[in-house]
Every structure is written in C-alpha cells, then in structure tokens.
C-alpha positions as CSV (number, residue, x, y, z in Angstrom):
1,M,-0.1,-0.2,0.1
2,E,1.1,3.8,-0.9
3,T,0.0,7.0,1.1
4,Y,-0.9,9.1,-1.9
5,Y,-2.1,13.1,-1.4
6,F,-4.8,14.6,-3.2
7,D,-5.4,18.5,-3.7
8,V,-8.3,19.7,-4.8
9,D,-8.3,23.4,-6.7
10,D,-12.0,24.7,-6.6
11,G,-10.8,27.5,-8.8
12,S,-11.5,29.7,-5.7
13,S,-9.5,27.5,-3.8
14,L,-6.7,25.4,-3.4
15,V,-6.5,22.6,-0.1
16,R,-3.2,20.7,-0.1
17,D,-3.8,17.6,1.7
18,V,-1.5,16.9,4.5
19,V,-2.9,13.8,6.1
20,G,-3.0,11.4,2.4
21,T,-5.1,8.1,2.1
22,A,-3.5,4.6,1.8
23,W,-4.4,2.9,-1.9
24,A,-3.3,-0.4,-3.2
25,D,-1.8,1.2,-6.1
26,I,-1.6,4.6,-8.3
27,A,-4.7,3.1,-10.5
28,A,-7.1,2.7,-7.6
29,A,-5.8,6.7,-6.4
30,Q,-6.8,7.5,-10.0
31,H,-9.9,5.8,-9.6
32,E,-11.0,7.3,-6.3
33,A,-9.5,10.8,-8.1
34,I,-12.0,10.8,-10.9
35,A,-14.9,9.8,-8.5
36,L,-14.0,12.5,-6.2
37,L,-14.7,15.4,-8.2
38,P,-18.4,14.4,-9.6
39,E,-19.2,14.3,-5.6
40,L,-17.6,17.8,-4.8
41,A,-19.3,19.0,-7.6
42,K,-22.5,17.8,-6.6
43,D,-22.3,19.9,-3.5
44,M,-20.8,23.1,-4.7
45,M,-22.7,23.9,-8.2
46,L,-26.1,24.8,-6.4
47,G,-26.9,28.5,-7.7
48,L,-23.4,28.8,-9.6
49,A,-23.3,29.2,-14.0
50,G,-20.2,27.1,-14.1
51,L,-17.8,25.2,-12.3
52,E,-14.1,24.6,-13.2
53,M,-11.9,22.1,-10.6
54,S,-9.6,20.2,-10.6
55,A,-7.4,17.1,-7.8
56,V,-4.1,16.3,-8.1
57,I,-2.6,13.1,-6.8
58,R,1.0,13.2,-4.7
59,D,2.9,10.4,-3.9
60,A,4.9,10.8,-0.7
61,H,7.6,12.7,-2.0
62,G,5.6,15.5,-2.9
63,H,5.5,14.7,-6.7
64,A,2.7,15.2,-8.9
65,L,1.4,11.9,-10.6
66,F,-1.5,12.5,-11.6
67,R,-4.3,15.5,-12.6
68,V,-7.9,15.3,-12.8
69,R,-10.0,18.3,-14.6
70,L,-13.8,18.8,-14.3
71,S,-15.8,21.3,-16.0
72,L,-19.1,22.2,-15.7
73,Q,-21.3,24.4,-17.1
74,A,-24.9,25.0,-16.5
75,E,-27.6,27.5,-19.0
76,V,-31.1,28.1,-19.3
77,L,-32.1,27.1,-22.6
78,V,-36.4,27.1,-22.0
79,T,-37.8,29.2,-19.3
80,D,-41.5,29.2,-17.6
81,A,-42.2,32.3,-20.0
82,D,-41.1,30.2,-22.9
83,L,-43.4,27.4,-22.3
84,G,-46.4,29.6,-22.1
85,Q,-49.4,27.6,-20.0
86,H,-47.2,24.6,-20.0
87,P,-44.4,25.1,-17.4
88,I,-42.6,21.8,-16.1
89,D,-42.8,21.2,-12.8
90,S,-39.0,20.2,-12.1
91,S,-40.0,18.8,-8.9
92,A,-41.5,16.0,-10.9
93,P,-38.9,13.5,-12.8
94,M,-39.1,13.5,-16.4
95,S,-37.6,11.4,-18.8
96,R,-35.8,12.9,-22.3
97,V,-39.1,11.6,-24.1
98,E,-41.4,13.0,-21.2
99,L,-39.6,16.5,-21.1
100,L,-39.6,17.4,-25.1
101,D,-44.1,16.0,-25.2
102,S,-44.4,18.2,-22.8
103,L,-42.3,21.3,-24.6
104,T,-44.4,20.6,-27.8
105,R,-48.0,20.7,-26.3
C-alpha cells in the first residue's frame, strides 16, 4: 500500500491534503480522484452557472503523479415564460421523451 495525497483546487481555493490515504496502487488512487470531483461538484454547483475544479495526486515525496479536471457549465435554455401555459414541474422527474413532449404541447 502506498500513501497518496489529493490536492483539490475549486477555482477559488486550493486545499492541500496533508494526511494522505493509503491505496493499493496509483490506479486505485486515480479511480478515486475521478470519482471524487463529481461528488464535490454536486455540493458546490447549487446556484452557480459554471464550475472548474481539479485534483492532483501526489506521492509521499510530493511529486505530482496525476491530475483530473472537471468543468461544468449550466445554462437555462427554456424558461417558464417560454413555455407559456405548460411550465415544467421541476419537482417531478421526467424522462427525455416526457420533457420533449411537454415542450411541444
């Protein structure tokens, strides 16, 4: 088991991992870094139009070994006013077919 350090940059601040986590190998650490960013982004994306973030994996000697980047952009394409009398109920999940059907009514 090797200890790897995950430094996360959310575009406004850099959080350096000073504790580290033991992983079987670099591939396992890379897999975790790839899974980590979308999870962090879920909490940060609320109310934002976009988000850029990255994570760098370092080894015990401080050498950067791997970087994963995530870029999310959110755009409002249709408003309730555009839909006229057929607003989308955002509290009810819809399939793509149901969404398209609601827009064409």
